[in-house]
C-alpha positions as CSV (number, residue, x, y, z in Angstrom):
1,M,30.7,13.7,23.1
2,Y,28.8,16.7,24.3
3,C,28.9,20.5,23.9
4,I,28.7,23.1,26.6
5,L,25.8,25.6,26.2
6,S,26.1,28.8,28.1
7,V,22.9,30.3,29.4
8,F,22.9,33.9,30.8
9,L,20.5,34.5,33.6
10,R,19.7,37.8,35.5
11,A,22.3,39.7,37.4
12,G,25.2,38.5,35.3
13,V,25.0,34.8,36.4
14,V,26.3,32.3,33.8
15,V,25.1,28.7,33.9
16,H,26.8,26.0,31.9
17,R,24.8,23.1,30.7
18,R,25.9,20.0,28.9
19,V,23.9,19.3,25.7
20,Y,24.1,15.7,24.4
21,P,23.5,14.9,20.7
22,R,20.3,13.1,19.8
23,I,20.6,9.3,19.3
24,E,18.4,7.7,16.7
25,A,17.9,4.0,16.5
26,T,18.2,2.6,12.9
27,A,18.4,-0.8,11.5
28,R,21.8,-2.3,10.6
29,H,22.7,-2.4,6.9
30,G,22.1,-5.8,5.5
31,A,20.6,-7.3,8.7
32,R,18.4,-9.8,6.9
33,K,21.3,-11.2,4.9
34,E,23.6,-11.4,7.9
35,N,20.9,-13.3,9.9
36,A,20.4,-15.7,7.1
37,K,24.1,-16.4,7.0
38,V,24.2,-16.9,10.8
39,R,21.3,-19.3,10.6
40,N,22.9,-21.2,7.8
41,R,26.2,-21.6,9.8
42,R,24.3,-22.9,12.8
43,H,22.3,-25.2,10.6
44,Q,25.5,-26.7,9.1
45,K,26.9,-27.4,12.5
46,K,23.8,-29.3,13.5
47,F,23.3,-31.3,10.3
48,N,26.4,-32.9,8.9
49,G,26.3,-35.2,5.9
50,T,27.8,-38.7,5.7
51,A,28.5,-40.9,2.8
52,T,25.2,-42.8,3.2
53,K,23.2,-39.7,4.1
54,P,24.8,-36.6,2.5
55,R,23.9,-33.0,2.8
56,L,22.2,-31.4,-0.3
57,S,23.6,-27.9,-0.7
58,V,22.1,-25.6,-3.4
59,F,23.3,-22.2,-4.5
60,C,21.0,-20.1,-6.8
61,S,22.3,-17.0,-8.5
62,N,20.3,-14.7,-10.7
63,R,21.0,-16.8,-13.7
64,Q,22.2,-20.2,-12.7
65,L,21.6,-23.0,-10.1
66,Y,24.4,-25.1,-8.6
67,A,23.7,-28.3,-6.5
68,M,25.9,-30.7,-4.7
69,L,25.8,-33.7,-2.4
70,V,28.4,-33.2,0.4
71,D,29.9,-35.7,2.7
72,D,31.0,-33.5,5.7
73,H,32.6,-36.3,7.7
74,G,34.8,-37.4,4.8
75,K,35.2,-33.8,3.6
76,R,34.4,-34.6,0.0
77,M,31.8,-33.8,-2.6
78,L,29.8,-36.9,-3.9
79,F,27.9,-35.2,-6.7
80,Y,28.0,-31.8,-8.4
81,A,25.7,-30.4,-11.2
82,S,24.8,-26.9,-12.4
83,T,22.7,-25.4,-15.2
84,L,26.0,-24.4,-16.9
85,Q,26.9,-27.9,-17.9
86,E,26.4,-28.8,-21.5
87,A,25.0,-32.2,-20.7
88,I,22.2,-30.6,-18.7
89,C,21.6,-27.4,-20.7
90,G,21.5,-29.3,-24.0
91,D,22.8,-28.3,-27.5
92,P,20.0,-25.9,-28.3
93,S,20.2,-24.2,-24.9
94,C,17.0,-24.3,-22.8
95,S,15.6,-21.9,-20.2
96,T,17.2,-21.9,-16.8
97,V,14.0,-23.2,-15.2
98,E,14.0,-26.2,-17.5
99,A,17.8,-26.7,-16.8
100,A,17.2,-26.5,-13.1
101,R,14.6,-29.3,-13.4
102,R,17.1,-31.4,-15.3
103,V,19.7,-30.8,-12.5
104,G,17.1,-32.2,-10.1
105,E,16.7,-35.3,-12.4
106,E,20.4,-35.8,-12.6
107,L,20.6,-35.6,-8.8
108,V,18.0,-38.3,-8.4
109,K,20.0,-40.6,-10.9
110,A,23.2,-39.9,-8.9
111,C,21.5,-40.8,-5.6
112,K,20.4,-44.1,-7.0
113,E,23.9,-44.9,-8.3
114,L,25.5,-43.9,-5.0
115,E,22.7,-45.9,-3.1
116,V,21.6,-42.9,-1.2
117,S,18.1,-43.3,0.1
118,E,17.8,-40.2,2.2
119,V,19.4,-36.7,2.4
120,S,20.4,-35.5,5.9
121,C,19.6,-31.9,5.3
122,Y,18.4,-29.7,2.4
123,D,20.6,-26.6,2.6
124,R,19.2,-23.7,0.5
125,N,21.9,-21.3,1.9
126,G,19.2,-18.8,2.9
127,F,17.8,-18.5,-0.7
128,A,14.1,-18.1,-1.2
129,R,12.1,-20.7,-3.1
130,G,11.9,-19.0,-6.5
131,E,10.9,-20.4,-9.9
132,K,14.2,-22.2,-10.5
133,M,14.4,-23.6,-7.0
134,M,10.9,-25.0,-7.2
135,A,11.6,-26.6,-10.6
136,F,14.8,-28.1,-9.0
137,E,12.8,-29.5,-6.0
138,D,10.0,-31.2,-8.0
139,P,11.9,-34.3,-9.2
140,I,13.7,-34.7,-5.9
141,A,10.5,-34.5,-3.9
142,Q,8.7,-37.0,-6.2
143,H,11.4,-39.6,-5.3
144,G,11.3,-38.7,-1.6
145,F,14.9,-37.5,-1.2
146,L,13.9,-34.2,0.5
147,P,13.5,-34.4,4.3
148,R,10.0,-33.2,5.3
């Protein structure tokens, strides 16, 4: 879209010029989140979990942590745990960091029961390694389930 600007010169001559609006380059809204999602989708296509080597998917909200072992080929969930469960959180409720560590310990127990020796992919869903995430990773890394 443009506007016509009339310019008067000497001797009654009128010149019409087109004036275009200025274009400014700005970053897209939420570009970092969108890129993390795109990377995560590409990552899931590449690394699919099986029954013997499942994918470890973790979701971390502001208050809670949810973890699951996923068999993508069989389209089922082998294990699920969260910091909301009473068995993990305890009767006198503990901090979310302590509960996240307990989720990691429960995951290690479940892997031993399911005879899973290795995880195909550790899917953090684009979340940063915060305090809860690091507390969750400690017991898993000690038993060697995280791919490095």
